[in-house]
MIDRENPA-208269 format. One record per residue (C-alpha): residue number from 0; x, y, z; residue in three letters. Coordinates in steps of 0.25 Angstrom, whole numbers. Layout:
BEGIN
+-----+-------+-------+-------+-----+
!   i !     u !     v !     w !  aa !
+-----+-------+-------+-------+-----+
! NUM !     X !     Y !     Z ! ALA !
...
+-----+-------+-------+-------+-----+
//
This chain:
BEGIN
+-----+-------+-------+-------+-----+
!   i !     u !     v !     w !  aa !
+-----+-------+-------+-------+-----+
!   0 !  -102 !   -22 !   -27 ! UNK !
!   1 !   -91 !   -11 !   -25 ! UNK !
!   2 !   -94 !   -10 !   -10 ! UNK !
!   3 !   -93 !   -26 !    -9 ! UNK !
!   4 !   -79 !   -26 !   -16 ! UNK !
!   5 !   -74 !   -15 !    -7 ! UNK !
!   6 !   -79 !   -22 !     5 ! UNK !
!   7 !   -72 !   -35 !     1 ! UNK !
!   8 !   -59 !   -27 !    -2 ! UNK !
!   9 !   -60 !   -21 !    12 ! UNK !
!  10 !   -62 !   -35 !    18 ! UNK !
!  11 !   -50 !   -40 !    11 ! UNK !
!  12 !   -41 !   -28 !    14 ! UNK !
!  13 !   -45 !   -29 !    29 ! UNK !
!  14 !   -42 !   -44 !    29 ! UNK !
!  15 !   -29 !   -43 !    22 ! UNK !
!  16 !   -24 !   -31 !    31 ! UNK !
!  17 !   -28 !   -39 !    43 ! UNK !
!  18 !   -21 !   -52 !    39 ! UNK !
!  19 !    -9 !   -44 !    34 ! UNK !
!  20 !    -8 !   -37 !    47 ! UNK !
!  21 !    -9 !   -49 !    55 ! UNK !
!  22 !    -1 !   -59 !    47 ! UNK !
!  23 !    12 !   -54 !    52 ! UNK !
!  24 !    18 !   -58 !    39 ! UNK !
!  25 !    29 !   -50 !    33 ! UNK !
!  26 !    27 !   -42 !    20 ! UNK !
!  27 !    27 !   -52 !     8 ! UNK !
!  28 !    40 !   -50 !     0 ! UNK !
!  29 !    40 !   -50 !   -15 ! UNK !
!  30 !    49 !   -44 !   -25 ! UNK !
!  31 !    39 !   -42 !   -36 ! UNK !
!  32 !    44 !   -32 !   -46 ! UNK !
!  33 !    31 !   -35 !   -54 ! UNK !
!  34 !    22 !   -31 !   -43 ! UNK !
!  35 !    30 !   -18 !   -41 ! UNK !
!  36 !    28 !   -15 !   -55 ! UNK !
!  37 !    13 !   -17 !   -53 ! UNK !
!  38 !    14 !    -6 !   -42 ! UNK !
!  39 !    21 !     4 !   -50 ! UNK !
!  40 !    12 !     2 !   -62 ! UNK !
!  41 !     0 !     6 !   -54 ! UNK !
!  42 !    -6 !    20 !   -53 ! UNK !
!  43 !   -16 !    24 !   -43 ! UNK !
!  44 !   -23 !    38 !   -40 ! UNK !
!  45 !   -19 !    46 !   -28 ! UNK !
!  46 !   -29 !    53 !   -19 ! UNK !
!  47 !   -31 !    65 !   -29 ! UNK !
!  48 !   -34 !    55 !   -41 ! UNK !
!  49 !   -20 !    56 !   -47 ! UNK !
!  50 !   -14 !    43 !   -53 ! UNK !
!  51 !    -1 !    40 !   -46 ! UNK !
!  52 !     7 !    29 !   -53 ! UNK !
!  53 !    14 !    21 !   -42 ! UNK !
!  54 !    26 !    21 !   -52 ! UNK !
!  55 !    30 !    35 !   -47 ! UNK !
!  56 !    35 !    28 !   -34 ! UNK !
!  57 !    44 !    18 !   -41 ! UNK !
!  58 !    58 !    18 !   -36 ! UNK !
!  59 !    53 !    20 !   -22 ! UNK !
!  60 !    51 !    10 !   -11 ! UNK !
!  61 !    35 !     9 !   -11 ! UNK !
!  62 !    26 !     4 !    -1 ! UNK !
!  63 !    13 !     3 !    -8 ! UNK !
!  64 !     2 !     2 !     2 ! UNK !
!  65 !   -13 !    -3 !    -1 ! UNK !
!  66 !   -22 !     3 !     9 ! UNK !
!  67 !   -36 !     8 !    12 ! UNK !
!  68 !   -41 !    18 !    23 ! UNK !
!  69 !   -51 !     8 !    28 ! UNK !
!  70 !   -39 !    -3 !    31 ! UNK !
!  71 !   -34 !    -2 !    45 ! UNK !
!  72 !   -21 !    -9 !    43 ! UNK !
!  73 !   -18 !     0 !    31 ! UNK !
!  74 !   -20 !    12 !    40 ! UNK !
!  75 !   -12 !     6 !    51 ! UNK !
!  76 !     1 !     5 !    42 ! UNK !
!  77 !     0 !    19 !    36 ! UNK !
!  78 !     7 !    27 !    47 ! UNK !
!  79 !    19 !    18 !    46 ! UNK !
!  80 !    19 !    21 !    31 ! UNK !
!  81 !    18 !    36 !    33 ! UNK !
!  82 !    30 !    34 !    43 ! UNK !
!  83 !    39 !    26 !    33 ! UNK !
!  84 !    35 !    35 !    21 ! UNK !
!  85 !    40 !    47 !    30 ! UNK !
!  86 !    53 !    40 !    34 ! UNK !
!  87 !    57 !    33 !    21 ! UNK !
!  88 !    50 !    41 !    10 ! UNK !
!  89 !    62 !    49 !     6 ! UNK !
!  90 !    70 !    36 !     5 ! UNK !
!  91 !    60 !    32 !    -6 ! UNK !
!  92 !    49 !    25 !     1 ! UNK !
!  93 !    35 !    28 !    -4 ! UNK !
!  94 !    22 !    22 !     2 ! UNK !
!  95 !    10 !    22 !    -7 ! UNK !
!  96 !    -4 !    20 !    -1 ! UNK !
!  97 !   -14 !    14 !   -11 ! UNK !
!  98 !   -27 !    16 !    -5 ! UNK !
!  99 !   -39 !     6 !    -8 ! UNK !
! 100 !   -50 !    15 !    -5 ! UNK !
! 101 !   -57 !    28 !   -11 ! UNK !
! 102 !   -50 !    41 !   -12 ! UNK !
! 103 !   -60 !    47 !    -2 ! UNK !
! 104 !   -57 !    36 !     9 ! UNK !
! 105 !   -42 !    37 !     7 ! UNK !
! 106 !   -42 !    53 !     8 ! UNK !
! 107 !   -51 !    52 !    20 ! UNK !
! 108 !   -41 !    43 !    27 ! UNK !
! 109 !   -29 !    52 !    22 ! UNK !
! 110 !   -35 !    64 !    28 ! UNK !
! 111 !   -32 !    59 !    42 ! UNK !
! 112 !   -20 !    51 !    39 ! UNK !
! 113 !    -8 !    58 !    32 ! UNK !
! 114 !     0 !    49 !    23 ! UNK !
! 115 !    13 !    53 !    17 ! UNK !
! 116 !    13 !    44 !     5 ! UNK !
! 117 !     4 !    43 !    -7 ! UNK !
! 118 !    -9 !    37 !    -7 ! UNK !
! 119 !   -16 !    31 !   -19 ! UNK !
! 120 !   -30 !    26 !   -22 ! UNK !
! 121 !   -31 !    11 !   -26 ! UNK !
! 122 !   -44 !     4 !   -27 ! UNK !
! 123 !   -45 !    -8 !   -37 ! UNK !
! 124 !   -31 !    -6 !   -44 ! UNK !
! 125 !   -24 !    -5 !   -30 ! UNK !
! 126 !   -31 !   -18 !   -26 ! UNK !
! 127 !   -26 !   -25 !   -38 ! UNK !
! 128 !   -12 !   -19 !   -37 ! UNK !
! 129 !   -11 !   -24 !   -22 ! UNK !
! 130 !   -15 !   -38 !   -26 ! UNK !
! 131 !    -5 !   -38 !   -38 ! UNK !
! 132 !     7 !   -34 !   -29 ! UNK !
! 133 !     4 !   -44 !   -18 ! UNK !
! 134 !    -9 !   -41 !   -10 ! UNK !
! 135 !   -16 !   -54 !   -13 ! UNK !
! 136 !   -24 !   -53 !     0 ! UNK !
! 137 !   -30 !   -40 !    -4 ! UNK !
! 138 !   -28 !   -34 !    10 ! UNK !
! 139 !   -25 !   -20 !    14 ! UNK !
! 140 !   -15 !   -14 !    17 ! UNK !
! 141 !    -6 !   -20 !     7 ! UNK !
! 142 !     8 !   -14 !     5 ! UNK !
! 143 !    19 !   -17 !    -5 ! UNK !
! 144 !    33 !   -12 !    -4 ! UNK !
! 145 !    40 !    -9 !   -17 ! UNK !
! 146 !    55 !    -7 !   -18 ! UNK !
! 147 !    62 !     3 !   -27 ! UNK !
! 148 !    63 !    -7 !   -38 ! UNK !
! 149 !    48 !    -9 !   -38 ! UNK !
! 150 !    48 !   -22 !   -32 ! UNK !
! 151 !    37 !   -26 !   -21 ! UNK !
! 152 !    46 !   -31 !   -10 ! UNK !
! 153 !    35 !   -33 !     0 ! UNK !
! 154 !    20 !   -33 !     1 ! UNK !
! 155 !    10 !   -34 !    13 ! UNK !
! 156 !    -4 !   -35 !    16 ! UNK !
! 157 !    -7 !   -29 !    29 ! UNK !
! 158 !    -1 !   -17 !    37 ! UNK !
! 159 !    14 !   -15 !    36 ! UNK !
! 160 !    21 !   -11 !    49 ! UNK !
! 161 !    30 !     1 !    48 ! UNK !
! 162 !    42 !    -5 !    53 ! UNK !
! 163 !    41 !   -18 !    45 ! UNK !
! 164 !    39 !    -9 !    32 ! UNK !
! 165 !    50 !     0 !    36 ! UNK !
! 166 !    60 !   -13 !    37 ! UNK !
! 167 !    54 !   -17 !    23 ! UNK !
! 168 !    56 !    -3 !    16 ! UNK !
! 169 !    69 !     2 !    21 ! UNK !
! 170 !    78 !    -7 !    14 ! UNK !
! 171 !    71 !    -4 !     1 ! UNK !
! 172 !    74 !    11 !     3 ! UNK !
+-----+-------+-------+-------+-----+
//
């Protein structure tokens, strides 16, 4: 049964990522402080199994990215995230990768792909959070941009292009 659920989740993620990538739509705008509070109330383990409350990043401009190592659009957008984190991290930007896969699979991916931002492990709780903050399609990747006041100012299913994301986050810094 678990394999069936994982297969369905994979299919939905791939379809959501495909349609998000090919829709050409701008990120959906929202000013939901309530959804931002859901984010900062959540806690997820890091790769060492240590619980990491998302509240530790309150007051920063947060790009919360739901991804998986088996999701091609997820992997395509990550180099842009690394570059933007390098460029704007000192100004208060933080990317947080919330992986929807096993610790082993995520670690295997990270052995060959260095990221300069925190990676946390999600599973069911991350899927629920993703849905609660705007990912009604259940697709991957899904990203939410949260301003310094804790409001989600944009959310998008599908890969984010670096230049488009940069235009969105720089006024928030």
